[in-house]
mmCIF file as gemmi writes it, N, C-alpha and C atoms, coordinates in Angstrom:
data_model
loop_
_atom_site.group_PDB
_atom_site.id
_atom_site.type_symbol
_atom_site.label_atom_id
_atom_site.label_alt_id
_atom_site.label_comp_id
_atom_site.label_asym_id
_atom_site.label_entity_id
_atom_site.label_seq_id
_atom_site.pdbx_PDB_ins_code
_atom_site.Cartn_x
_atom_site.Cartn_y
_atom_site.Cartn_z
_atom_site.occupancy
_atom_site.B_iso_or_equiv
_atom_site.pdbx_formal_charge
_atom_site.auth_seq_id
_atom_site.auth_asym_id
_atom_site.pdbx_PDB_model_num
ATOM 1 N N . UNK Axp A 1 ? 1.771 14.524 1.197 1 0 ? 1 A 1
ATOM 2 C CA . UNK Axp A 1 ? 1.313 14.87 2.528 1 0 ? 1 A 1
ATOM 3 C C . UNK Axp A 1 ? 1.341 16.388 2.668 1 0 ? 1 A 1
ATOM 4 N N . UNK Axp A 2 ? 0.261 17.039 2.365 1 0 ? 2 A 1
ATOM 5 C CA . UNK Axp A 2 ? 0.182 18.484 2.427 1 0 ? 2 A 1
ATOM 6 C C . UNK Axp A 2 ? -0.742 18.868 3.562 1 0 ? 2 A 1
ATOM 7 N N . UNK Axp A 3 ? -0.305 19.813 4.374 1 0 ? 3 A 1
ATOM 8 C CA . UNK Axp A 3 ? -1.102 20.238 5.522 1 0 ? 3 A 1
ATOM 9 C C . UNK Axp A 3 ? -1.276 21.731 5.493 1 0 ? 3 A 1
ATOM 10 N N . UNK Axp A 4 ? -2.459 22.174 5.78 1 0 ? 4 A 1
ATOM 11 C CA . UNK Axp A 4 ? -2.737 23.587 5.893 1 0 ? 4 A 1
ATOM 12 C C . UNK Axp A 4 ? -2.985 23.872 7.363 1 0 ? 4 A 1
ATOM 13 N N . UNK Axp A 5 ? -1.929 24.191 8.071 1 0 ? 5 A 1
ATOM 14 C CA . UNK Axp A 5 ? -2.058 24.438 9.508 1 0 ? 5 A 1
ATOM 15 C C . UNK Axp A 5 ? -1.567 25.831 9.826 1 0 ? 5 A 1
ATOM 16 N N . UNK Axp A 6 ? -2.118 26.387 10.875 1 0 ? 6 A 1
ATOM 17 C CA . UNK Axp A 6 ? -1.653 27.674 11.357 1 0 ? 6 A 1
ATOM 18 C C . UNK Axp A 6 ? -0.445 27.438 12.242 1 0 ? 6 A 1
ATOM 19 N N . UNK Axp A 7 ? 0.534 28.306 12.134 1 0 ? 7 A 1
ATOM 20 C CA . UNK Axp A 7 ? 1.76 28.136 12.91 1 0 ? 7 A 1
ATOM 21 C C . UNK Axp A 7 ? 1.457 28.396 14.381 1 0 ? 7 A 1
ATOM 22 N N . UNK Axp A 8 ? 1.755 27.394 15.185 1 0 ? 8 A 1
ATOM 23 C CA . UNK Axp A 8 ? 1.594 27.49 16.626 1 0 ? 8 A 1
ATOM 24 C C . UNK Axp A 8 ? 2.801 26.845 17.255 1 0 ? 8 A 1
ATOM 25 N N . UNK Axp A 9 ? 3.172 27.334 18.428 1 0 ? 9 A 1
ATOM 26 C CA . UNK Axp A 9 ? 4.292 26.731 19.125 1 0 ? 9 A 1
ATOM 27 C C . UNK Axp A 9 ? 3.764 25.779 20.179 1 0 ? 9 A 1
ATOM 28 N N . UNK Axp A 10 ? 4.276 24.565 20.165 1 0 ? 10 A 1
ATOM 29 C CA . UNK Axp A 10 ? 3.96 23.571 21.175 1 0 ? 10 A 1
ATOM 30 C C . UNK Axp A 10 ? 5.254 23.218 21.877 1 0 ? 10 A 1
ATOM 31 N N . UNK Axp A 11 ? 5.269 23.307 23.191 1 0 ? 11 A 1
ATOM 32 C CA . UNK Axp A 11 ? 6.477 22.952 23.924 1 0 ? 11 A 1
ATOM 33 C C . UNK Axp A 11 ? 6.635 21.445 24.007 1 0 ? 11 A 1
ATOM 34 N N . UNK Axp A 12 ? 5.513 20.731 24.174 1 0 ? 12 A 1
ATOM 35 C CA . UNK Axp A 12 ? 5.567 19.278 24.241 1 0 ? 12 A 1
ATOM 36 C C . UNK Axp A 12 ? 4.168 18.731 24.046 1 0 ? 12 A 1
ATOM 37 N N . UNK Axp A 13 ? 4.104 17.464 23.706 1 0 ? 13 A 1
ATOM 38 C CA . UNK Axp A 13 ? 2.841 16.755 23.593 1 0 ? 13 A 1
ATOM 39 C C . UNK Axp A 13 ? 2.985 15.481 24.402 1 0 ? 13 A 1
ATOM 40 N N . UNK Axp A 14 ? 2.105 15.282 25.346 1 0 ? 14 A 1
ATOM 41 C CA . UNK Axp A 14 ? 2.12 14.065 26.16 1 0 ? 14 A 1
ATOM 42 C C . UNK Axp A 14 ? 1.728 12.882 25.286 1 0 ? 14 A 1
ATOM 43 N N . UNK Axp A 15 ? 2.264 11.71 25.597 1 0 ? 15 A 1
ATOM 44 C CA . UNK Axp A 15 ? 1.953 10.503 24.827 1 0 ? 15 A 1
ATOM 45 C C . UNK Axp A 15 ? 0.454 10.304 24.637 1 0 ? 15 A 1
ATOM 46 N N . UNK Axp A 16 ? -0.333 10.579 25.679 1 0 ? 16 A 1
ATOM 47 C CA . UNK Axp A 16 ? -1.779 10.39 25.596 1 0 ? 16 A 1
ATOM 48 C C . UNK Axp A 16 ? -2.439 11.358 24.618 1 0 ? 16 A 1
ATOM 49 N N . UNK Axp A 17 ? -1.771 12.465 24.332 1 0 ? 17 A 1
ATOM 50 C CA . UNK Axp A 17 ? -2.335 13.483 23.453 1 0 ? 17 A 1
ATOM 51 C C . UNK Axp A 17 ? -1.816 13.412 22.027 1 0 ? 17 A 1
ATOM 52 N N . UNK Axp A 18 ? -0.861 12.521 21.757 1 0 ? 18 A 1
ATOM 53 C CA . UNK Axp A 18 ? -0.238 12.49 20.444 1 0 ? 18 A 1
ATOM 54 C C . UNK Axp A 18 ? -1.228 12.205 19.321 1 0 ? 18 A 1
ATOM 55 N N . UNK Axp A 19 ? -2.003 11.152 19.439 1 0 ? 19 A 1
ATOM 56 C CA . UNK Axp A 19 ? -2.938 10.811 18.361 1 0 ? 19 A 1
ATOM 57 C C . UNK Axp A 19 ? -3.981 11.894 18.119 1 0 ? 19 A 1
ATOM 58 N N . UNK Axp A 20 ? -4.576 12.492 19.169 1 0 ? 20 A 1
ATOM 59 C CA . UNK Axp A 20 ? -5.508 13.592 18.898 1 0 ? 20 A 1
ATOM 60 C C . UNK Axp A 20 ? -4.846 14.791 18.199 1 0 ? 20 A 1
ATOM 61 N N . UNK Axp A 21 ? -3.61 15.095 18.568 1 0 ? 21 A 1
ATOM 62 C CA . UNK Axp A 21 ? -2.902 16.199 17.907 1 0 ? 21 A 1
ATOM 63 C C . UNK Axp A 21 ? -2.64 15.84 16.445 1 0 ? 21 A 1
ATOM 64 N N . UNK Axp A 22 ? -2.174 14.622 16.198 1 0 ? 22 A 1
ATOM 65 C CA . UNK Axp A 22 ? -1.933 14.198 14.819 1 0 ? 22 A 1
ATOM 66 C C . UNK Axp A 22 ? -3.225 14.166 14.015 1 0 ? 22 A 1
ATOM 67 N N . UNK Axp A 23 ? -4.322 13.809 14.66 1 0 ? 23 A 1
ATOM 68 C CA . UNK Axp A 23 ? -5.612 13.808 13.968 1 0 ? 23 A 1
ATOM 69 C C . UNK Axp A 23 ? -5.999 15.228 13.555 1 0 ? 23 A 1
ATOM 70 N N . UNK Axp A 24 ? -5.81 16.193 14.448 1 0 ? 24 A 1
ATOM 71 C CA . UNK Axp A 24 ? -6.106 17.59 14.12 1 0 ? 24 A 1
ATOM 72 C C . UNK Axp A 24 ? -5.254 18.085 12.961 1 0 ? 24 A 1
ATOM 73 N N . UNK Axp A 25 ? -4.037 17.551 12.859 1 0 ? 25 A 1
ATOM 74 C CA . UNK Axp A 25 ? -3.14 17.947 11.774 1 0 ? 25 A 1
ATOM 75 C C . UNK Axp A 25 ? -3.384 17.149 10.496 1 0 ? 25 A 1
ATOM 76 N N . UNK Axp A 26 ? -4.3 16.17 10.57 1 0 ? 26 A 1
ATOM 77 C CA . UNK Axp A 26 ? -4.587 15.346 9.413 1 0 ? 26 A 1
ATOM 78 C C . UNK Axp A 26 ? -3.516 14.299 9.14 1 0 ? 26 A 1
ATOM 79 N N . UNK Axp A 27 ? -2.753 13.92 10.17 1 0 ? 27 A 1
ATOM 80 C CA . UNK Axp A 27 ? -1.632 12.998 10.006 1 0 ? 27 A 1
ATOM 81 C C . UNK Axp A 27 ? -1.776 11.696 10.776 1 0 ? 27 A 1
ATOM 82 N N . UNK Axp A 28 ? -2.877 11.526 11.481 1 0 ? 28 A 1
ATOM 83 C CA . UNK Axp A 28 ? -3.048 10.342 12.319 1 0 ? 28 A 1
ATOM 84 C C . UNK Axp A 28 ? -2.993 9.053 11.512 1 0 ? 28 A 1
ATOM 85 N N . UNK Axp A 29 ? -3.73 8.987 10.425 1 0 ? 29 A 1
ATOM 86 C CA . UNK Axp A 29 ? -3.782 7.753 9.635 1 0 ? 29 A 1
ATOM 87 C C . UNK Axp A 29 ? -2.417 7.43 9.024 1 0 ? 29 A 1
ATOM 88 N N . UNK Axp A 30 ? -1.718 8.454 8.539 1 0 ? 30 A 1
ATOM 89 C CA . UNK Axp A 30 ? -0.374 8.237 7.996 1 0 ? 30 A 1
ATOM 90 C C . UNK Axp A 30 ? 0.575 7.725 9.078 1 0 ? 30 A 1
ATOM 91 N N . UNK Axp A 31 ? 0.469 8.288 10.273 1 0 ? 31 A 1
ATOM 92 C CA . UNK Axp A 31 ? 1.313 7.856 11.39 1 0 ? 31 A 1
ATOM 93 C C . UNK Axp A 31 ? 1.037 6.399 11.732 1 0 ? 31 A 1
ATOM 94 N N . UNK Axp A 32 ? -0.232 6.052 11.871 1 0 ? 32 A 1
ATOM 95 C CA . UNK Axp A 32 ? -0.597 4.679 12.231 1 0 ? 32 A 1
ATOM 96 C C . UNK Axp A 32 ? -0.226 3.675 11.141 1 0 ? 32 A 1
ATOM 97 N N . UNK Axp A 33 ? -0.193 4.13 9.895 1 0 ? 33 A 1
ATOM 98 C CA . UNK Axp A 33 ? 0.148 3.25 8.775 1 0 ? 33 A 1
ATOM 99 C C . UNK Axp A 33 ? 1.663 3.152 8.547 1 0 ? 33 A 1
ATOM 100 N N . UNK Axp A 34 ? 2.453 3.871 9.344 1 0 ? 34 A 1
ATOM 101 C CA . UNK Axp A 34 ? 3.905 3.824 9.186 1 0 ? 34 A 1
ATOM 102 C C . UNK Axp A 34 ? 4.405 4.589 7.972 1 0 ? 34 A 1
ATOM 103 N N . UNK Axp A 35 ? 3.667 5.611 7.578 1 0 ? 35 A 1
ATOM 104 C CA . UNK Axp A 35 ? 4.028 6.374 6.383 1 0 ? 35 A 1
ATOM 105 C C . UNK Axp A 35 ? 4.765 7.672 6.68 1 0 ? 35 A 1
ATOM 106 N N . UNK Axp A 36 ? 4.953 7.976 7.945 1 0 ? 36 A 1
ATOM 107 C CA . UNK Axp A 36 ? 5.669 9.199 8.308 1 0 ? 36 A 1
ATOM 108 C C . UNK Axp A 36 ? 7.114 8.828 8.615 1 0 ? 36 A 1
ATOM 109 N N . UNK Axp A 37 ? 8.021 9.603 8.019 1 0 ? 37 A 1
ATOM 110 C CA . UNK Axp A 37 ? 9.445 9.299 8.163 1 0 ? 37 A 1
ATOM 111 C C . UNK Axp A 37 ? 10.203 10.484 8.746 1 0 ? 37 A 1
ATOM 112 N N . UNK Axp A 38 ? 11.319 10.182 9.365 1 0 ? 38 A 1
ATOM 113 C CA . UNK Axp A 38 ? 12.201 11.214 9.894 1 0 ? 38 A 1
ATOM 114 C C . UNK Axp A 38 ? 12.713 12.058 8.731 1 0 ? 38 A 1
ATOM 115 N N . UNK Axp A 39 ? 12.604 13.35 8.863 1 0 ? 39 A 1
ATOM 116 C CA . UNK Axp A 39 ? 13.028 14.254 7.802 1 0 ? 39 A 1
ATOM 117 C C . UNK Axp A 39 ? 14.539 14.197 7.591 1 0 ? 39 A 1
ATOM 118 N N . UNK Axp A 40 ? 15.283 13.753 8.576 1 0 ? 40 A 1
ATOM 119 C CA . UNK Axp A 40 ? 16.736 13.746 8.483 1 0 ? 40 A 1
ATOM 120 C C . UNK Axp A 40 ? 17.318 12.415 8.006 1 0 ? 40 A 1
ATOM 121 N N . UNK Axp A 41 ? 16.808 11.293 8.51 1 0 ? 41 A 1
ATOM 122 C CA . UNK Axp A 41 ? 17.427 10.001 8.169 1 0 ? 41 A 1
ATOM 123 C C . UNK Axp A 41 ? 16.502 9.066 7.398 1 0 ? 41 A 1
ATOM 124 N N . UNK Axp A 42 ? 15.2 9.365 7.359 1 0 ? 42 A 1
ATOM 125 C CA . UNK Axp A 42 ? 14.27 8.55 6.6 1 0 ? 42 A 1
ATOM 126 C C . UNK Axp A 42 ? 13.686 7.363 7.337 1 0 ? 42 A 1
ATOM 127 N N . UNK Axp A 43 ? 14.058 7.165 8.608 1 0 ? 43 A 1
ATOM 128 C CA . UNK Axp A 43 ? 13.459 6.076 9.389 1 0 ? 43 A 1
ATOM 129 C C . UNK Axp A 43 ? 11.971 6.323 9.584 1 0 ? 43 A 1
ATOM 130 N N . UNK Axp A 44 ? 11.197 5.251 9.611 1 0 ? 44 A 1
ATOM 131 C CA . UNK Axp A 44 ? 9.765 5.36 9.896 1 0 ? 44 A 1
ATOM 132 C C . UNK Axp A 44 ? 9.596 5.825 11.338 1 0 ? 44 A 1
ATOM 133 N N . UNK Axp A 45 ? 8.733 6.806 11.544 1 0 ? 45 A 1
ATOM 134 C CA . UNK Axp A 45 ? 8.463 7.346 12.877 1 0 ? 45 A 1
ATOM 135 C C . UNK Axp A 45 ? 7.414 6.482 13.561 1 0 ? 45 A 1
ATOM 136 N N . UNK Axp A 46 ? 7.72 6.089 14.802 1 0 ? 46 A 1
ATOM 137 C CA . UNK Axp A 46 ? 6.812 5.297 15.63 1 0 ? 46 A 1
ATOM 138 C C . UNK Axp A 46 ? 6.671 5.977 16.99 1 0 ? 46 A 1
ATOM 139 N N . UNK Axp A 47 ? 5.781 5.441 17.811 1 0 ? 47 A 1
ATOM 140 C CA . UNK Axp A 47 ? 5.668 5.943 19.19 1 0 ? 47 A 1
ATOM 141 C C . UNK Axp A 47 ? 6.995 5.821 19.923 1 0 ? 47 A 1
ATOM 142 N N . UNK Axp A 48 ? 7.74 4.774 19.619 1 0 ? 48 A 1
ATOM 143 C CA . UNK Axp A 48 ? 8.974 4.494 20.341 1 0 ? 48 A 1
ATOM 144 C C . UNK Axp A 48 ? 10.138 5.389 19.933 1 0 ? 48 A 1
ATOM 145 N N . UNK Axp A 49 ? 10.164 5.859 18.679 1 0 ? 49 A 1
ATOM 146 C CA . UNK Axp A 49 ? 11.33 6.632 18.263 1 0 ? 49 A 1
ATOM 147 C C . UNK Axp A 49 ? 11.029 8.099 17.944 1 0 ? 49 A 1
ATOM 148 N N . UNK Axp A 50 ? 9.816 8.555 18.145 1 0 ? 50 A 1
ATOM 149 C CA . UNK Axp A 50 ? 9.464 9.947 17.864 1 0 ? 50 A 1
ATOM 150 C C . UNK Axp A 50 ? 10.163 10.863 18.857 1 0 ? 50 A 1
ATOM 151 N N . UNK Axp A 51 ? 10.945 11.776 18.331 1 0 ? 51 A 1
ATOM 152 C CA . UNK Axp A 51 ? 11.585 12.778 19.184 1 0 ? 51 A 1
ATOM 153 C C . UNK Axp A 51 ? 10.781 14.07 19.161 1 0 ? 51 A 1
ATOM 154 N N . UNK Axp A 52 ? 10.467 14.552 17.957 1 0 ? 52 A 1
ATOM 155 C CA . UNK Axp A 52 ? 9.723 15.801 17.862 1 0 ? 52 A 1
ATOM 156 C C . UNK Axp A 52 ? 9.096 15.949 16.483 1 0 ? 52 A 1
ATOM 157 N N . UNK Axp A 53 ? 8.193 16.908 16.401 1 0 ? 53 A 1
ATOM 158 C CA . UNK Axp A 53 ? 7.67 17.327 15.111 1 0 ? 53 A 1
ATOM 159 C C . UNK Axp A 53 ? 7.554 18.834 15.131 1 0 ? 53 A 1
ATOM 160 N N . UNK Axp A 54 ? 7.699 19.419 13.946 1 0 ? 54 A 1
ATOM 161 C CA . UNK Axp A 54 ? 7.789 20.864 13.849 1 0 ? 54 A 1
ATOM 162 C C . UNK Axp A 54 ? 7.305 21.306 12.477 1 0 ? 54 A 1
ATOM 163 N N . UNK Axp A 55 ? 6.981 22.59 12.36 1 0 ? 55 A 1
ATOM 164 C CA . UNK Axp A 55 ? 6.504 23.155 11.105 1 0 ? 55 A 1
ATOM 165 C C . UNK Axp A 55 ? 7.698 23.687 10.327 1 0 ? 55 A 1
ATOM 166 N N . UNK Axp A 56 ? 7.814 23.246 9.102 1 0 ? 56 A 1
ATOM 167 C CA . UNK Axp A 56 ? 8.863 23.719 8.205 1 0 ? 56 A 1
ATOM 168 C C . UNK Axp A 56 ? 8.349 23.492 6.782 1 0 ? 56 A 1
ATOM 169 N N . UNK Axp A 57 ? 7.487 24.397 6.316 1 0 ? 57 A 1
ATOM 170 C CA . UNK Axp A 57 ? 6.775 24.205 5.048 1 0 ? 57 A 1
ATOM 171 C C . UNK Axp A 57 ? 6.002 22.891 5.088 1 0 ? 57 A 1
ATOM 172 N N . UNK Axp A 58 ? 5.222 22.709 6.116 1 0 ? 58 A 1
ATOM 173 C CA . UNK Axp A 58 ? 4.5 21.475 6.398 1 0 ? 58 A 1
ATOM 174 C C . UNK Axp A 58 ? 5.063 20.872 7.68 1 0 ? 58 A 1
ATOM 175 N N . UNK Axp A 59 ? 4.39 19.907 8.199 1 0 ? 59 A 1
ATOM 176 C CA . UNK Axp A 59 ? 4.837 19.28 9.443 1 0 ? 59 A 1
ATOM 177 C C . UNK Axp A 59 ? 5.934 18.28 9.138 1 0 ? 59 A 1
ATOM 178 N N . UNK Axp A 60 ? 7.058 18.413 9.821 1 0 ? 60 A 1
ATOM 179 C CA . UNK Axp A 60 ? 8.193 17.513 9.679 1 0 ? 60 A 1
ATOM 180 C C . UNK Axp A 60 ? 8.384 16.774 11.002 1 0 ? 60 A 1
ATOM 181 N N . UNK Axp A 61 ? 8.916 15.569 10.919 1 0 ? 61 A 1
ATOM 182 C CA . UNK Axp A 61 ? 9.119 14.733 12.097 1 0 ? 61 A 1
ATOM 183 C C . UNK Axp A 61 ? 10.587 14.362 12.216 1 0 ? 61 A 1
ATOM 184 N N . UNK Axp A 62 ? 11.03 14.17 13.453 1 0 ? 62 A 1
ATOM 185 C CA . UNK Axp A 62 ? 12.388 13.707 13.711 1 0 ? 62 A 1
ATOM 186 C C . UNK Axp A 62 ? 12.343 12.504 14.635 1 0 ? 62 A 1
ATOM 187 N N . UNK Axp A 63 ? 13.214 11.53 14.34 1 0 ? 63 A 1
ATOM 188 C CA . UNK Axp A 63 ? 13.358 10.385 15.236 1 0 ? 63 A 1
ATOM 189 C C . UNK Axp A 63 ? 14.294 10.767 16.381 1 0 ? 63 A 1
ATOM 190 N N . UNK Axp A 64 ? 14.523 9.837 17.27 1 0 ? 64 A 1
ATOM 191 C CA . UNK Axp A 64 ? 15.316 10.129 18.463 1 0 ? 64 A 1
ATOM 192 C C . UNK Axp A 64 ? 16.798 9.781 18.343 1 0 ? 64 A 1
ATOM 193 N N . UNK Axp A 65 ? 17.274 9.495 17.135 1 0 ? 65 A 1
ATOM 194 C CA . UNK Axp A 65 ? 18.709 9.285 16.964 1 0 ? 65 A 1
ATOM 195 C C . UNK Axp A 65 ? 19.432 10.592 17.295 1 0 ? 65 A 1
ATOM 196 N N . UNK Axp A 66 ? 20.553 10.48 17.984 1 0 ? 66 A 1
ATOM 197 C CA . UNK Axp A 66 ? 21.29 11.672 18.4 1 0 ? 66 A 1
ATOM 198 C C . UNK Axp A 66 ? 21.607 12.59 17.22 1 0 ? 66 A 1
ATOM 199 N N . UNK Axp A 67 ? 22.038 12.024 16.112 1 0 ? 67 A 1
ATOM 200 C CA . UNK Axp A 67 ? 22.4 12.836 14.948 1 0 ? 67 A 1
ATOM 201 C C . UNK Axp A 67 ? 21.194 13.628 14.439 1 0 ? 67 A 1
ATOM 202 N N . UNK Axp A 68 ? 20.011 13.04 14.495 1 0 ? 68 A 1
ATOM 203 C CA . UNK Axp A 68 ? 18.8 13.729 14.027 1 0 ? 68 A 1
ATOM 204 C C . UNK Axp A 68 ? 18.353 14.793 15.03 1 0 ? 68 A 1
ATOM 205 N N . UNK Axp A 69 ? 18.415 14.476 16.305 1 0 ? 69 A 1
ATOM 206 C CA . UNK Axp A 69 ? 18.058 15.452 17.346 1 0 ? 69 A 1
ATOM 207 C C . UNK Axp A 69 ? 19.004 16.65 17.274 1 0 ? 69 A 1
ATOM 208 N N . UNK Axp A 70 ? 20.282 16.399 17.049 1 0 ? 70 A 1
ATOM 209 C CA . UNK Axp A 70 ? 21.248 17.493 16.933 1 0 ? 70 A 1
ATOM 210 C C . UNK Axp A 70 ? 20.924 18.4 15.759 1 0 ? 70 A 1
ATOM 211 N N . UNK Axp A 71 ? 20.395 17.827 14.679 1 0 ? 71 A 1
ATOM 212 C CA . UNK Axp A 71 ? 20.04 18.641 13.516 1 0 ? 71 A 1
ATOM 213 C C . UNK Axp A 71 ? 18.866 19.567 13.81 1 0 ? 71 A 1
ATOM 214 N N . UNK Axp A 72 ? 17.957 19.117 14.678 1 0 ? 72 A 1
ATOM 215 C CA . UNK Axp A 72 ? 16.835 19.985 15.06 1 0 ? 72 A 1
ATOM 216 C C . UNK Axp A 72 ? 17.354 21.213 15.779 1 0 ? 72 A 1
ATOM 217 N N . UNK Axp A 73 ? 18.337 21.028 16.628 1 0 ? 73 A 1
ATOM 218 C CA . UNK Axp A 73 ? 18.899 22.15 17.386 1 0 ? 73 A 1
ATOM 219 C C . UNK Axp A 73 ? 19.473 23.226 16.48 1 0 ? 73 A 1
ATOM 220 N N . UNK Axp A 74 ? 19.88 22.855 15.261 1 0 ? 74 A 1
ATOM 221 C CA . UNK Axp A 74 ? 20.47 23.8 14.319 1 0 ? 74 A 1
ATOM 222 C C . UNK Axp A 74 ? 19.436 24.547 13.51 1 0 ? 74 A 1
ATOM 223 N N . UNK Axp A 75 ? 18.173 24.106 13.546 1 0 ? 75 A 1
ATOM 224 C CA . UNK Axp A 75 ? 17.103 24.751 12.763 1 0 ? 75 A 1
ATOM 225 C C . UNK Axp A 75 ? 16.646 26.022 13.419 1 0 ? 75 A 1
């Protein structure tokens, strides 16, 4: 999963805008197929457990487990 994206800061993405944003990043199909995993714990990312995504040598995703969210704060 390699992405060539320009670094931009997003404060938040509304649920209605998630799929279009992922499509622009070239990640929509992977997301819908359950192929995107939390960078910290390895859980499959879904609409229900997505906490955030961020650029770190490619787009990384975090689930909403407290331990994973806390790790984002340290980045």
